[in-house]
N, CA, C and O atoms as a MOPAC input file, in Angstrom:
PM7 MOZYME 1SCF
protein

 N    -30.34200 1    32.37400 1    50.50600 1
 C    -31.12600 1    31.48300 1    50.83500 1
 C    -32.59600 1    31.89000 1    51.25600 1
 O    -32.81500 1    32.78500 1    52.07200 1
 N    -33.76000 1    31.02600 1    50.51700 1
 C    -34.44000 1    30.92400 1    50.74400 1
 C    -35.29100 1    30.13600 1    51.67500 1
 O    -35.33000 1    28.90700 1    51.73200 1
 N    -36.11100 1    31.15700 1    52.55300 1
 C    -36.63600 1    29.89600 1    53.34300 1
 C    -37.39700 1    29.46200 1    53.23800 1
 O    -38.25300 1    30.18100 1    53.75300 1
 N    -38.11700 1    28.06700 1    52.62200 1
 C    -38.99500 1    27.79800 1    52.43400 1
 C    -40.35200 1    27.62300 1    53.58200 1
 O    -40.10800 1    27.54900 1    54.78600 1
 N    -41.38900 1    27.58400 1    53.20000 1
 C    -42.78600 1    26.84500 1    54.21000 1
 C    -42.77500 1    26.01100 1    54.60200 1
 O    -42.88100 1    25.61700 1    55.76300 1
 N    -42.56200 1    25.29500 1    53.16100 1
 C    -42.44000 1    23.74000 1    52.50700 1
 C    -41.72200 1    22.75000 1    52.34900 1
 O    -40.80300 1    23.41400 1    52.82900 1
 N    -41.27500 1    21.84100 1    52.14800 1
 C    -39.70700 1    21.70100 1    51.70500 1
 C    -40.10000 1    20.90500 1    50.54600 1
 O    -39.31400 1    19.98900 1    50.30300 1
 N    -41.43700 1    21.03900 1    49.50600 1
 C    -42.26500 1    21.14900 1    48.43000 1
 C    -42.21900 1    22.06400 1    48.09600 1
 O    -42.07700 1    21.45000 1    47.03800 1
 N    -42.17600 1    23.34500 1    47.78200 1
 C    -41.87600 1    24.28300 1    47.57800 1
 C    -40.18000 1    24.43400 1    47.12700 1
 O    -39.91400 1    25.21600 1    46.21400 1
 N    -39.12700 1    23.70500 1    47.76000 1
 C    -38.06000 1    24.09900 1    47.72100 1
 C    -37.63000 1    23.15000 1    46.43700 1
 O    -36.76200 1    23.27300 1    45.57200 1
 N    -38.65800 1    22.12300 1    46.71600 1
 C    -37.84400 1    20.81700 1    45.32000 1
 C    -38.81800 1    21.40000 1    44.48700 1
 O    -38.43900 1    21.03800 1    43.37300 1
 N    -40.11200 1    22.26000 1    44.27900 1
 C    -40.48400 1    22.64100 1    43.16200 1
 C    -40.17300 1    23.62300 1    42.39600 1
 O    -40.83800 1    23.81000 1    41.37700 1
 N    -39.12000 1    24.43900 1    42.71600 1
 C    -38.62200 1    25.73400 1    42.26800 1
 C    -37.16600 1    25.34000 1    42.17900 1
 O    -36.51500 1    25.85100 1    41.26800 1
 N    -36.58200 1    24.51600 1    42.98600 1
 C    -35.34000 1    24.14800 1    42.72800 1
 C    -35.03100 1    22.55100 1    41.85600 1
 O    -34.87900 1    22.49600 1    40.63500 1
 N    -34.99300 1    21.57800 1    42.59500 1
 C    -35.06000 1    20.60600 1    42.05100 1
 C    -35.02000 1    19.46800 1    43.14000 1
 O    -34.79600 1    20.04400 1    44.20500 1
 N    -35.16200 1    17.81700 1    43.40300 1
 C    -34.88600 1    16.95100 1    44.31400 1
 C    -33.70900 1    16.96400 1    44.38000 1
 O    -33.29100 1    17.09600 1    45.53100 1
 N    -32.85700 1    16.86800 1    43.50000 1
 C    -31.77300 1    17.09600 1    44.07400 1
 C    -30.75800 1    18.42600 1    44.82800 1
 O    -29.54400 1    18.47900 1    44.63300 1
 N    -31.47700 1    19.39100 1    45.65400 1
 C    -31.29700 1    20.19300 1    46.21800 1
 C    -32.15000 1    20.23000 1    47.50300 1
 O    -32.14600 1    21.17100 1    48.29700 1
 N    -32.89800 1    19.07700 1    47.62400 1
 C    -33.12400 1    19.31200 1    49.23800 1
 C    -32.63200 1    18.57500 1    49.65600 1
 O    -32.04500 1    17.81200 1    48.88800 1
 N    -32.53300 1    18.26600 1    51.44700 1
 C    -31.75700 1    17.25100 1    52.15600 1
 C    -32.83700 1    15.66900 1    52.63200 1
 O    -34.02800 1    15.60500 1    52.32400 1
 N    -32.32000 1    14.87700 1    53.17300 1
 C    -32.54700 1    14.55800 1    53.08900 1
 C    -33.91200 1    14.29500 1    54.39100 1
 O    -34.74600 1    13.43900 1    54.68200 1
 N    -33.57200 1    15.28600 1    54.74000 1
 C    -34.95900 1    15.20800 1    56.10000 1
 C    -35.67300 1    16.27300 1    55.26000 1
 O    -36.74400 1    16.64400 1    55.74000 1
 N    -35.32900 1    16.80200 1    54.18600 1
 C    -36.64500 1    17.78600 1    53.64100 1
 C    -37.30100 1    16.41800 1    52.63600 1
 O    -38.42700 1    16.01500 1    52.92900 1
 N    -36.71100 1    15.89900 1    51.72500 1
 C    -37.40400 1    14.98200 1    50.77500 1
 C    -38.57200 1    13.36600 1    51.56600 1
 O    -39.27900 1    12.56100 1    50.96100 1
 N    -38.23400 1    13.52000 1    53.30000 1
 C    -38.50100 1    12.54900 1    54.38900 1
 C    -40.31500 1    13.60000 1    54.66500 1
 O    -41.42200 1    13.18300 1    54.32800 1
 N    -40.08600 1    14.60700 1    55.17400 1
 C    -40.58900 1    15.71800 1    55.25700 1
 C    -42.26500 1    15.54900 1    53.43700 1
 O    -43.47500 1    15.44200 1    53.23900 1
 N    -41.26700 1    15.62700 1    52.91300 1
 C    -42.80300 1    15.93200 1    51.72900 1
 C    -43.10800 1    14.11600 1    51.31100 1
 O    -43.77500 1    13.77100 1    50.33600 1
 N    -42.54500 1    13.28600 1    52.15500 1
 C    -43.04800 1    12.47400 1    51.80800 1
 C    -44.23100 1    12.22300 1    53.01500 1
 O    -45.33100 1    11.77600 1    52.69000 1
 N    -43.89700 1    12.56500 1    54.49300 1
 C    -44.95500 1    12.07300 1    55.52400 1
 C    -45.58700 1    12.99200 1    54.59100 1
 O    -46.33000 1    12.36600 1    53.83500 1
 N    -45.57100 1    14.22000 1    54.36400 1
 C    -46.64800 1    15.56200 1    54.11200 1
 C    -47.21900 1    16.55600 1    54.94500 1
 O    -47.23400 1    17.73600 1    54.59400 1
 N    -47.59600 1    16.24400 1    55.80900 1
 C    -47.93900 1    16.46100 1    57.19800 1
 C    -47.59100 1    16.75900 1    58.12200 1
 O    -48.59200 1    17.42600 1    57.86200 1
 N    -47.03800 1    17.10300 1    59.38700 1
 C    -47.42700 1    16.67000 1    60.79100 1
 C    -48.46900 1    16.75500 1    61.52300 1
 O    -49.61100 1    16.84400 1    61.07300 1
 N    -48.12600 1    16.73200 1    62.89000 1
 C    -49.27000 1    16.62400 1    63.41300 1
 C    -49.73200 1    17.47900 1    64.53200 1
 O    -48.93400 1    18.41000 1    64.64200 1
 N    -50.63500 1    17.55400 1    65.36600 1
 C    -50.51400 1    18.56700 1    66.72500 1
 C    -49.61000 1    18.78200 1    67.07200 1
 O    -49.02300 1    17.89300 1    67.69000 1
 N    -48.78600 1    20.44600 1    66.83100 1
 C    -47.04700 1    20.04100 1    67.73100 1
 C    -46.08600 1    19.91200 1    67.26200 1
 O    -45.02600 1    20.46400 1    67.55500 1
 N    -46.39400 1    18.83900 1    66.11300 1
 C    -44.91400 1    18.56900 1    65.80800 1
 C    -44.98100 1    18.64300 1    64.69000 1
 O    -45.34800 1    17.49500 1    64.43600 1
 N    -44.85400 1    19.48700 1    63.09000 1
 C    -44.22400 1    19.48600 1    61.45300 1
 C    -44.29300 1    18.34700 1    61.16300 1
 O    -44.55500 1    17.54300 1    62.05800 1
 N    -44.03200 1    17.78100 1    59.49500 1
 C    -43.94500 1    16.75800 1    59.53600 1
 C    -41.99600 1    16.95700 1    59.30700 1
 O    -41.30900 1    15.94400 1    59.17300 1
 N    -41.23900 1    18.63000 1    59.29700 1
 C    -40.13700 1    18.50900 1    59.59000 1
 C    -39.38000 1    17.85000 1    60.57300 1
 O    -38.41900 1    17.08300 1    60.52400 1
 N    -40.20100 1    18.45100 1    61.68500 1
 C    -39.85500 1    17.75800 1    63.20800 1
 C    -39.37300 1    16.13100 1    63.15500 1
 O    -38.31900 1    15.67600 1    63.59900 1
 N    -40.77300 1    15.18600 1    62.28400 1
 C    -40.97000 1    14.19200 1    62.06000 1
 C    -39.99000 1    13.43100 1    61.65000 1
 O    -39.81000 1    12.31200 1    62.13200 1
 N    -39.27000 1    13.91500 1    60.75300 1
 C    -38.31300 1    13.53900 1    59.84000 1
 C    -37.25400 1    13.77900 1    60.52000 1
 O    -36.69500 1    12.80400 1    61.02200 1
 N    -36.62000 1    15.26000 1    60.75100 1
 C    -35.51900 1    14.71200 1    61.55100 1
 C    -35.25700 1    14.03600 1    63.22100 1
 O    -34.24800 1    14.14000 1    63.91800 1
 N    -36.88200 1    13.15800 1    63.60000 1
 C    -36.90500 1    12.47400 1    64.45700 1
 C    -36.25200 1    11.02700 1    63.74100 1
 O    -35.07300 1    10.81600 1    64.02400 1
 N    -36.65900 1    10.42700 1    63.20200 1
 C    -36.16100 1     9.69100 1    62.19100 1
 C    -34.95900 1     9.85800 1    61.62000 1
 O    -34.49700 1     8.76400 1    61.29600 1
 N    -34.38800 1    10.58700 1    61.40700 1
 C    -32.96600 1    10.12400 1    60.82400 1
 C    -32.12300 1    10.10000 1    62.33100 1
 O    -31.05300 1     9.49100 1    62.33600 1
 N    -32.49000 1    10.61600 1    63.34100 1
 C    -32.33100 1    11.11600 1    64.77400 1
 C    -32.19600 1     9.71000 1    64.95800 1
 O    -31.05800 1     9.25000 1    64.86300 1
 N    -33.18700 1     8.90600 1    65.21500 1
 C    -33.37700 1     7.80600 1    65.66400 1
 C    -32.41900 1     6.10700 1    64.70000 1
 O    -31.78600 1     5.09400 1    64.99900 1
 N    -32.84000 1     6.69100 1    63.73900 1
 C    -32.25000 1     5.86400 1    62.54900 1
 C    -30.77300 1     5.54000 1    62.07600 1
 O    -30.05000 1     4.57300 1    61.83400 1
 N    -30.75100 1     7.41600 1    62.09200 1
 C    -28.95900 1     8.05300 1    62.33700 1
 C    -28.92900 1     8.11200 1    60.78100 1
 O    -27.88200 1     8.65800 1    60.43200 1
 N    -29.74200 1     7.72700 1    59.66200 1
 C    -30.00100 1     8.71800 1    58.35000 1
 C    -30.96900 1     7.70100 1    57.94300 1
 O    -31.31200 1     6.65800 1    58.49900 1
 N    -31.50900 1     8.51700 1    56.29800 1
 C    -32.32900 1     7.58800 1    56.15600 1
 C    -32.29900 1     6.15800 1    55.28000 1
 O    -33.03400 1     5.45100 1    54.59000 1
 N    -31.07600 1     6.22600 1    55.74100 1
 C    -30.24600 1     4.49600 1    55.33700 1
 C    -31.33000 1     3.38800 1    56.11800 1
 O    -32.05800 1     2.50100 1    55.67300 1
 N    -31.01400 1     3.97900 1    57.71800 1
 C    -30.86700 1     3.02800 1    58.76500 1
 C    -32.95400 1     2.80400 1    58.74600 1
 O    -33.64100 1     1.96900 1    59.33400 1
 N    -33.19100 1     3.46000 1    58.21000 1
 C    -35.14400 1     3.74400 1    58.22300 1
 C    -35.60700 1     2.33800 1    57.10800 1
 O    -36.80000 1     2.05700 1    57.22300 1
 N    -34.76400 1     1.38100 1    55.99400 1
 C    -34.46600 1     0.81200 1    55.07200 1
 C    -34.78200 1    -0.83800 1    56.37200 1
 O    -34.40700 1    -1.27200 1    57.46200 1
 N    -35.65600 1    -1.14900 1    55.28800 1
 C    -36.09300 1    -2.54100 1    56.05800 1
 C    -36.82400 1    -2.48400 1    57.59600 1
 O    -37.33900 1    -3.52000 1    58.01600 1
 N    -36.85800 1    -1.19700 1    58.45700 1
 C    -38.23200 1    -1.70800 1    59.72200 1
 C    -39.57400 1    -2.11500 1    59.02600 1
 O    -39.90000 1    -2.12200 1    57.83900 1
 N    -40.10700 1    -2.38500 1    59.94400 1
 C    -41.35200 1    -2.83200 1    60.11200 1
 C    -42.58500 1    -1.93200 1    59.88100 1
 O    -42.56700 1    -0.88500 1    60.52700 1
 N    -43.61300 1    -2.13200 1    59.11100 1
 C    -44.74500 1    -0.55000 1    59.65500 1
 C    -45.06000 1    -1.01200 1    61.58600 1
 O    -46.13400 1    -0.50700 1    61.91400 1
 N    -44.75200 1    -1.37400 1    62.14500 1
 C    -44.85300 1    -1.43500 1    63.72700 1
 C    -44.31900 1    -0.34800 1    63.79300 1
 O    -44.77800 1     0.79300 1    63.74000 1
 N    -42.87400 1    -0.91100 1    63.96400 1
 C    -41.48200 1     0.15100 1    63.69800 1
 C    -41.40800 1     1.22300 1    63.67300 1
 O    -41.04900 1     1.98800 1    64.56800 1
 N    -41.80900 1     1.48100 1    62.42100 1
 C    -42.25300 1     3.12700 1    61.85600 1
 C    -43.29200 1     3.16600 1    62.80200 1
 O    -43.63700 1     4.34700 1    62.78000 1
 N    -43.73700 1     2.79500 1    63.31900 1
 C    -45.68700 1     3.93500 1    64.01700 1
 C    -44.98400 1     3.58100 1    65.33600 1
 O    -45.45300 1     2.54100 1    65.79900 1
 N    -44.32000 1     3.94400 1    65.84600 1
 C    -43.53700 1     4.50300 1    67.15700 1
 C    -43.23600 1     5.84900 1    67.15600 1
 O    -43.59300 1     6.63800 1    68.03100 1
 N    -42.74000 1     6.05000 1    66.41900 1
 C    -42.34000 1     7.65500 1    66.01100 1
 C    -44.06900 1     8.64200 1    66.18900 1
 O    -45.03000 1     8.35700 1    65.47500 1
 N    -44.09900 1     9.35000 1    66.86500 1
 C    -45.27400 1    10.06500 1    67.13100 1
 C    -45.02500 1    11.29200 1    65.91700 1
 O    -44.19200 1    12.18800 1    65.77800 1
 N    -46.35400 1    10.76000 1    65.04000 1
 C    -47.05600 1    11.28000 1    64.02800 1
 C    -47.11300 1    10.29300 1    62.99100 1
 O    -47.74300 1    10.53100 1    61.96100 1
 N    -46.38300 1     8.96900 1    63.20700 1
 C    -46.61200 1     7.96000 1    61.84800 1
 C    -47.05800 1     7.93800 1    62.02200 1
 O    -46.81800 1     8.36800 1    63.15000 1
 N    -48.44800 1     7.68100 1    62.01700 1
 C    -50.23800 1     6.79900 1    61.60300 1
 C    -49.37900 1     5.38800 1    60.82400 1
 O    -48.23500 1     4.98600 1    61.03700 1
 N    -50.27400 1     4.93700 1    60.01100 1
 C    -50.30800 1     3.44000 1    59.72200 1
 C    -50.61800 1     4.13000 1    58.19400 1
 O    -50.28500 1     3.38100 1    57.27500 1
 N    -51.14300 1     5.30300 1    57.81200 1
 C    -51.02800 1     5.85400 1    55.99300 1
 C    -49.97800 1     6.23400 1    56.01900 1
 O    -49.37400 1     5.77200 1    55.05100 1
 N    -48.93400 1     7.29900 1    57.03400 1
 C    -48.01800 1     7.66300 1    56.73700 1
 C    -46.74600 1     6.75400 1    56.26100 1
 O    -46.18700 1     6.89500 1    55.17300 1
 N    -46.33900 1     5.68700 1    57.37200 1
 C    -46.56400 1     4.69200 1    57.93700 1
 C    -46.07600 1     4.13100 1    56.52200 1
 O    -45.03700 1     4.33800 1    55.89500 1
 N    -47.22000 1     3.33000 1    56.23900 1
 C    -47.12900 1     2.57100 1    54.81200 1
 C    -46.64200 1     3.61300 1    53.75900 1
 O    -45.88700 1     3.28400 1    52.84500 1
 N    -47.13500 1     4.96200 1    53.93600 1
 C    -46.44100 1     5.01000 1    51.94700 1
 C    -44.38100 1     5.52800 1    52.23200 1
 O    -43.62600 1     5.71900 1    51.27900 1
 N    -44.01900 1     5.61700 1    53.46500 1
 C    -42.88300 1     5.68800 1    54.19400 1
 C    -42.37700 1     3.93100 1    53.23800 1
 O    -42.02800 1     3.66400 1    52.08800 1
 N    -42.56500 1     3.26900 1    54.27900 1
 C    -42.34900 1     1.20700 1    53.75600 1
 C    -42.44000 1     1.50900 1    52.39000 1
 O    -41.29700 1     1.90300 1    52.15900 1
 N    -43.06200 1     1.57900 1    51.33300 1
 C    -43.76000 1     1.90800 1    50.11000 1
 C    -43.20300 1     2.48600 1    49.13200 1
 O    -43.34100 1     2.25700 1    47.93000 1
 N    -42.15700 1     3.73000 1    49.98500 1
 C    -41.31400 1     4.23300 1    49.13400 1
 C    -39.98800 1     3.62900 1    49.27900 1
 O    -39.22500 1     3.62700 1    48.31300 1
 N    -39.50400 1     2.90900 1    50.85800 1
 C    -38.29400 1     2.69100 1    50.96500 1
 C    -38.86000 1     1.07600 1    50.23600 1
 O    -38.13200 1     0.15500 1    50.60800 1
 N    -39.52200 1     0.82000 1    49.69000 1
 C    -39.38500 1    -0.65000 1    48.89800 1
 C    -39.02100 1    -0.73300 1    47.04700 1
 O    -38.45700 1    -1.56200 1    46.33300 1
 N    -39.74300 1     0.70700 1    46.79100 1
 C    -39.68100 1     1.04000 1    45.33300 1
 C    -37.67900 1     0.99400 1    45.44000 1
 O    -37.01900 1     0.76000 1    44.42800 1
 N    -37.02500 1     1.25500 1    46.79200 1
 C    -35.73900 1     1.98800 1    46.33400 1
 C    -35.26200 1     0.65300 1    46.31200 1
 O    -34.64000 1     0.35200 1    45.29300 1
 N    -35.39800 1    -0.22200 1    47.17800 1
 C    -34.89200 1    -1.12900 1    47.28900 1
 C    -34.05000 1    -1.92000 1    45.85400 1
 O    -32.87000 1    -2.23200 1    45.69600 1
 N    -35.55700 1    -2.08600 1    44.74100 1
 C    -36.11400 1    -2.26800 1    43.58300 1
 C    -34.98200 1    -2.16600 1    43.16300 1
 O    -33.95800 1    -2.84400 1    43.07600 1
 N    -35.42500 1    -0.98000 1    42.86100 1
 C    -34.34700 1    -0.07100 1    42.08600 1
 C    -32.52600 1    -0.50900 1    41.51800 1
 O    -31.80600 1    -0.81900 1    40.56800 1
 N    -32.61300 1    -0.16700 1    43.23900 1
 C    -31.11600 1    -0.43700 1    43.71500 1
 C    -30.61500 1    -2.25800 1    43.24000 1
 O    -29.61100 1    -2.73800 1    42.71500 1
 N    -31.70300 1    -2.74100 1    43.67300 1
 C    -32.08600 1    -4.74300 1    43.09200 1
 C    -31.90000 1    -4.89800 1    41.49900 1
 O    -31.51400 1    -5.89900 1    40.89400 1
 N    -32.36800 1    -3.33400 1    40.85100 1
 C    -32.99400 1    -3.67000 1    39.70500 1
 C    -31.71500 1    -3.54500 1    38.72500 1
 O    -31.50300 1    -4.41600 1    37.88100 1
 N    -30.73500 1    -2.23900 1    38.90100 1
 C    -29.44100 1    -1.63400 1    39.07000 1
 C    -27.91600 1    -2.44600 1    39.36100 1
 O    -26.78300 1    -2.11600 1    39.01200 1
 N    -28.39000 1    -3.62000 1    40.13300 1
 C    -27.50800 1    -4.60300 1    40.07700 1
 C    -26.90600 1    -5.04700 1    39.30200 1
 O    -25.70000 1    -5.14000 1    39.07600 1
 N    -28.55400 1    -5.62100 1    38.44400 1
 C    -28.44900 1    -6.69000 1    37.72400 1
 C    -27.79900 1    -6.65600 1    36.44800 1
 O    -27.21100 1    -7.51500 1    35.79100 1
 N    -28.07800 1    -5.33000 1    36.24900 1
 C    -27.59000 1    -4.36800 1    34.72800 1
 C    -25.83300 1    -4.17900 1    34.69100 1
 O    -25.29800 1    -3.57000 1    33.76400 1

């Protein structure tokens, strides 16, 4: 098993399907903050909301309460989850 420096490398080398929820969140987050990596921020999200599904529908203000998620990263996460919601809604109509 390869020890990746960042999960983006794993995604590029293998595939998105080979990444865990934590790794995919870390890719979306992009970078950490002083003393906290993107992977650690992703861990905190999963711990706080019990899964990535628990993050869906949270407000920007709620997301920003996690250390390392300021406005830009919180906005990025909210956009990804909104796209996911729209895809699910579209698929339900099919």
